[in-house]
Steps between C-alpha positions, in 0.01 A plus 500: 500500500248327276716592203797325655298183573374494140862531362627233739222263403577567133873441560437167675263382234741610226789318668296177536361523147842566345668228711229247399557588133878475531443172685277381212773582236776336718269201579554545875297654789628833621274674750194259539373170389237242602487142615373257243499200734418423865855398595530795745165486662378630749786763483435582134185347345458411149413813296639749766703786353814577711756761477881452451800690628738453189798651695489231775719236339661360815214331695522294813335188632122571532485769231262447206672537167422499135737290294538333153522122439536440124241719339269527807495770769405365854429658829606281789661549852875466568530173700877499524817670359787285376828571314337393180198729534159527677275201591135598454163362594139590458318546841235244370749251372634205696847489353744766372514582131849334494354172625167480318585658159874433476572864487864607584553762769394849385790728415474879566481580133180305464325708769275784384453638850338456835132510571407818701357406841348700790577344843558163310186516299535546123354824360239364254171552321291189541385322179578792257732270303200275399356792313829606349588162397185315382198663661498793263437457127767623262266784384443587859876520565546733198216714602638518846832605375340768282300626793815535721681679209196736458481570869881577496450743212207663682700540809757715335262664258254593769740628756470851634800750501562713794579797274148528344157549655308487167209259498529440124774453260532455135695184393679495163570162344658447159361221301854347454552501870166316539598261239821431674345438836239274334777306325685450825174396679447241219850363529459468882172315448661253260782428738267457794247277306806277397646485846167391655469222242820341622467212747691210662343157493617262780546138435516308834610144531708272731805287434480180714596133483123433504464677170185405312295402805328826500429774248787745498758254651805422270808292532846680510624587146153399348385704199125579501242736337233727634238719325468866585211714370556855401201735435493841342304718749555825308261666268709458192734236353836435662807303397634269772847360582604263780838504669647169616657457849802281586297182541271557209644339179237593240168662432274405216445859377771767435283796424125516425211749467175486701187703424291662769377229751677228321707240679759230409651207674876449461703195596792560729788242523694494824775287644491419878818577686689220670443612850166414659310812604194708401567731204289785355662647186316787331443564143532863391212588265545828302242645270539784248276697266531349153616820339813316373506152327528197730830401338652843583363495849646153549847610409488804727352283783807281483718793581285615804125525590521872510645535151180435312306753715771759432466427121123532511516834687763630239258382216221691661715804564618500122132487395394778721801708394417443136138589546611825674716602204250398221189647675666830581341502831794692635383809301161521659369778705520496886199388707398741779294367789372720786475313829476551876794418708448211731714346779626154459234341728211690330647405155475131602140544618409656173645206299326239685164680545204318350 
């Protein structure tokens, strides 16, 4: 029975992790996400992780959905259903999204799924998103990902078989196998450290006939500038690029490199829409390891933000492959380790024992 529970837990974790990675590649939430604002409070607080049913694409009034507006994914409740799409509203907002942000009704193809609820209450993990988003350092996120991978390997390597009652077993590992596993782990760490360096920077302003009376108030159609500070929180240099949204007409920097802990202010030029409302466009900031020249990364970034990362991973793979051939590591002898079999739960306790 315990074995079934362990495999079930591993399966669920595997599905969630795989879904999250797929969502990261597709730039959309799949099985879970977290709230980065308080618009749904107290139902879903800022930083709460919630779970999504991606198969529920036909919600009704009162359901909480995850939908896309421009480049932003939002979690709000269905307020009404019209022929043109869904009218949405945050529980903590006074007006609907269509009234306050000039967002057209949400079509079905823009919906990622419905938030999973139990008796009307969302299934959520309070405040976890604050640590996944900004509360955890980049090094901490990479180490956490590495620990999860290590635990996963330990779960399968330390599992007992029902056909053997031996307490000890000899493990045979070829150096080329160990090299291949290490290479895969390195590529995963590079991908993870790149993903956690990406962020969206909101620029909130209001379009009103009283533009200029207060900071952040602008007249309809007015062009204005704001400064955004970008800081490298990694332990190594990174090359940064900024994507422009529909109301953003220019940024002062196309691509630039920042060393560890270094920061830079860039000027963003925006043009206020004609309709009076509150707007919050978001800049997409992508960072990459400076393995390739900035000019090359810039050309690849213009195709899609994922293309530079794929090129970096390919460059590392080619280097690892060349080193494998030149060093002759594939001809090395095997490594034999004698170990005691442990169960999944005992293996985890061994890893984290101090």
